[in-house]
N, C-alpha and C positions, 0 to 999 in steps of 0.2 A: 416348456420343454417336456417332451414325453420321455418317461424313464422306463427302463426295463429292469425291474427288481427281481432278484432271485427269491423264490419262495422259501418258506421256513421248514420244510420237511424234505426228507431224502434218505438214502441209504445211510446207516449210522454205524459208527465204530468208535470205541474208546481205546486210547493207549494210556495205561495207567502208570504214573510215575512211581507209585508205591507197590502196585501189584499188577501182574499181567492178566488182562481180562479183555475179551473182545466179543462183539456181537455183530451179526449182519442184519439184525432187525432194526426197527426204527421207533424211537420214543421221543421225538422232538428234540434231538440232540443239537448242540451248538455247532457241531462240525461232523462231516463224514468221518474224519479221523481227528481225534482230539486228545489232549493230555489233561488228566485230572487226578486228584488224589483219592477220590471215592466215586463209585458208580452214580451216586445221587447227583453229582455235579453235571451229569449229562443233560439235565433239564435246566434250561436257563430262560430268563425272561425275554431275551432278545437274541436272535441268531443273525442279525444283519452284520455284514463285514465292518470291521473297525474303520473309522474314517481315515486313519493313518496307520496302516498295518506295519509300517517300518518302525513305529514307536509304540511297543506294547505298553499296556497300562501299568505293569509292574514287572519286576525281575525275579519273581518267585520260582521260575523254572531255570534259574542260573545258579551255579555253585558259588562258593565264597570267593573264588577268583574272578567271577564275572563271566565265566564261560558257560555255554549251554550245558544243561545236565544230560548225562547219558540216560536214555530211556530204556525201559524194560524191553527185552527181546520177546516177541511173540511169534507164533507160527505163521508162515506164509504158505497157505495151502495150494497156491498156484505155482510155486517155484519150480516144481518138478513135473507138473501136469499140464500146464497151459502154454500157449504160444506167447512169447515175450514180444511186446509191441514197441521195443526200444526202451530208452530210459532218459530221464531228464534230471540233471543235477541242479539243485536249488539251494539258495541261502535263505532259510526260513528266518523271519525277523525275531523269533523267540528261541527256536531250537537249533539254529545254525545250519551247518551243511547237512543236507539230506538228499536222497534220490527218490524220485517218483518213478515207479515201474508199472506201466500199463500192461494188461494181459488180455488176450482173447482166449476164452475158455470154450473149446469146441464141445458142442452138445450133440449134433446130429448132422447127417447128410440128407438134404432135401432135394431129390431129383438131381443128384450130383453137385448140388450147390451147398457147400458146408455152412453150417450155422453155429453160432456160439454166443456166449454172453460176455459182458465187459467186467473187468475187475482192475483194481490197482493196489499196489503195495507201497508203503513208505519205508525207506531204509535210512538208518543212521550209522555211520562208520561200518558199513557192510552188514549190519544186522537188521532184520525185519522188525519194525516197531509199530506197524499199522497195516491194516488190510480192509478193503471195501469191495464188495461184490454186488453187481447189479444183474440179477438173474431173470428179470421180468421182460426182457426183450431179446429176441434172437437177432444177431448181427452177422454180417460178413467179415467185419474187422473192427478192432479197437486198438489204437496205438498212438505213437507220436507223429504220424503223418498219414495221409490218405493211402488207400491201396493203390499200388502202381505208381507211376510217375506223377507227382503233384502238379495240378493245373494252377499256374500262377494267378489265374483269375479267381480262384476259390481258396487257395492255401499258399500264402506268400509271406515267408518269414525272412524279411530283408535284414533282420538283425542276426540271422543264422542261429536262432534259439527259439525254443517253445515257451520261453519265459519272457514276459514283457517287463518294462522298467518298474512296474508296480508290484512285481512278484507273482502275478497270476500265471498259472500253468495251463497250456492249451493242449488238449488231446482230440484226436479225430476218430470218428466212426462213420460208417456208410450212412449218410443222412444227417450229419450234424457235427457240432463242436461241443465238447465238454470243457468247462472252465473251472479250475480249482483255485480258489482264492485263499491266501494265507490268513489265518485268524490267530488270536492269542492261544487258542486251543489246538490248532493243527491246520487242516485244510478243509474247506467246505465247497461242495459243488453247487450248493443252492439250487437244487433241482435241475441241473444241467446234465445229469447222467442220462444215458440213452432212453431208459424206460420211463423217465419222469416227464412232466409237461414242459419240456425244454424250449425256452424262447429262442434258442440258437439252432433249432432244427433247420437243416438246409442252409445254414449260414455260411458266408464266405469270410475268411480271416486274412487280415493283412497286419503285419507288425513292421513298422518302418525302421530304418537303421538306428534311430534313437531309442527304439523299444516301445514307441507309442502304438497301441493296438487299435484296430478298427474292425468291428464285426458288422457285416451287411446281411440283412435278412428282411423278409417280407412282413409288413404290417398293413392290414386292410388292403391287400392286393398291390401294395407299392413297396418296392425294394428300397430300404433306407439304411444309411450308414449310422453306426452307433459308436461312441467313444466312451472311454472309462473316465468317470468324473472323480475318482478317488474312493468311491464306495460302490458304484454300480455302473452298468452300461446305460447311457442315455442317448437319445436321438441327436444326431449332429444336424443342427438347423441348416436348411438350404441344400442338404445332400440327399436328394431323392432320385430314384431311377425307375420311372414308369415302365411297366411291362409292355 
C-alpha cells in the first residue's frame, strides 16, 4: 500500500501553558500550533501524528477536575486586518472545545486580481491561543470552502462539517487542500500549508455522512483515492482514475 505521509517541517507556533510566546519561524516543532511549558519543548524526536489522537498519552494539560486547562491568550494579528474565511468548531482530544479560524491576508492587487497569504488562528472560549501564518505563497483565497459555489466533484462535505470523524480539519485554497491533524501538542498541518510541498495540491475532498474522508489526487499521472488509516492518508487499493 502506498502511503502519503506528512513531512516533519512546516510553519511553527507554540502556545505556552505557562507563558504566552509565539513565533512564525520554523525550528522542527511538533506542531504548527502546540502547547508546551517551555520553548525547548518545541523540538521533539518525532512529529508524526499519534496513532490514536482521541486518546492522548497523558492528562498533563487537564486540571484537577479533569477538564482541559485554559490556555494563555496571545495576540491574533489577523483579527482586525485579514479576511475571515469562515470558522470551524472542533473538540480537540486534549484541549477540548476550540475554534479554528482561517484567514486570507491580502498582500497586493496583481492586474486587478487580488493576492494574499494564508493564516489560521486557534481560539479557546473566545480567546486567541494560537496563530500560524504562511507568507511564502500568494493565493486568491484561503478558508473553510472554495471560492464561489463549491463543486461537489472537488469539495463534497456530506457530513456538513469541515471535520472528519478522526478530528482532522480541512481548509481550502485555490489549488489544494490543507489538513490540520490534532496532536497532543495542538494541531499540525504536516506540510499541507499552501507554500509547502503539499501532497494534496489540486486534491478533491469528500467526507461521507459518517465522517469518513477521501482525498483524491494525482500520483505518477494517475488520479488515486486516499483514505485515512488513523495516522496518515494512504492509497485506497483498486481506486484509480486514469486521466
